C-alpha positions in Angstrom: -7.7 -20.5 -41.8 -10.4 -23.0 -39.8 -14.2 -23.1 -41.0 -14.6 -20.8 -37.7 -12.4 -18.2 -38.8 -14.4 -17.8 -42.2 -17.8 -17.9 -40.3 -16.8 -14.9 -38.1 -15.1 -12.6 -41.0 -18.0 -13.4 -43.1 -19.9 -12.3 -40.2 -18.1 -9.1 -39.7 -18.4 -8.8 -43.3 -21.9 -8.8 -43.7 -22.8 -6.8 -40.5 -20.8 -4.0 -41.9 -22.0 -4.5 -45.3 -25.6 -4.0 -43.4 -24.2 -0.9 -41.2 -22.8 0.8 -43.9 -26.1 1.0 -46.5 -29.2 0.8 -43.3 -29.1 3.8 -43.3 -29.3 4.6 -47.0 -31.5 2.2 -47.8 -33.8 3.3 -45.0 -34.0 6.7 -45.9 -34.7 5.7 -49.1 -37.6 4.0 -48.6 -39.6 6.3 -46.2 -38.8 9.3 -48.8 -40.7 6.7 -51.3 -43.3 5.6 -48.8 -44.2 9.2 -48.6 -44.3 10.6 -52.1 -46.1 6.6 -52.8 -48.4 8.4 -50.6 -48.4 11.3 -51.7 -49.2 10.3 -55.5 -51.8 8.4 -53.9 -53.8 11.8 -52.3 -53.6 14.0 -55.1 -54.0 10.6 -57.4 -50.9 12.1 -59.8 -49.5 9.3 -61.7 -46.3 10.3 -62.1 -43.4 7.6 -62.7 -40.3 9.8 -62.6 -41.5 11.8 -59.1 -40.5 9.6 -57.1 -36.9 9.5 -58.5 -35.6 12.4 -57.7 -36.4 12.9 -53.9 -35.6 9.9 -53.3 -31.9 10.2 -55.1 -31.7 14.0 -53.3 -32.4 12.4 -49.8 -30.0 9.4 -50.2 -27.5 12.2 -51.7 -27.7 13.7 -48.4 -27.4 11.1 -46.0 -24.4 10.1 -47.8 -23.1 14.0 -47.6 -23.9 13.7 -43.6 -23.2 10.3 -42.5 -20.6 9.7 -45.4 -17.8 10.2 -42.5 -18.5 7.7 -40.5 -19.4 5.1 -43.1 -15.6 5.4 -44.1 -13.9 5.5 -40.7 -16.4 2.3 -40.2 -15.5 0.5 -43.6 -11.2 1.4 -43.2 -11.7 0.0 -39.2 -13.0 -3.0 -41.1 -10.5 -3.5 -43.1 -7.1 -2.4 -41.1 -8.5 -5.2 -38.7 -9.1 -7.4 -41.6 -5.0 -6.4 -42.6 -4.1 -6.6 -39.5 -5.0 -10.0 -39.1 -4.0 -11.6 -42.3 -1.2 -13.4 -40.9 -2.6 -15.2 -38.7 -5.4 -16.2 -41.0 -3.2 -17.4 -43.6 -1.4 -20.2 -41.0 
């Protein structure tokens, strides 16, 4: 396995990881900012108030995009396992 192959696989791995984690992290970020803005406006400083909306939104995003995420992960793993014999050399 050459250095170029290792770098290509590492790049693919990080791209798939970013593609899978991106929607959930973006949704949590948006909800966190909105709840923080609401807390600043209403001056309600409850620490646990931010966790419940974030958890609910992240669960909803995973439920909605779960099949797409699983398909992307399976495609990456399938590609990796089919290329395994040429990578071992």
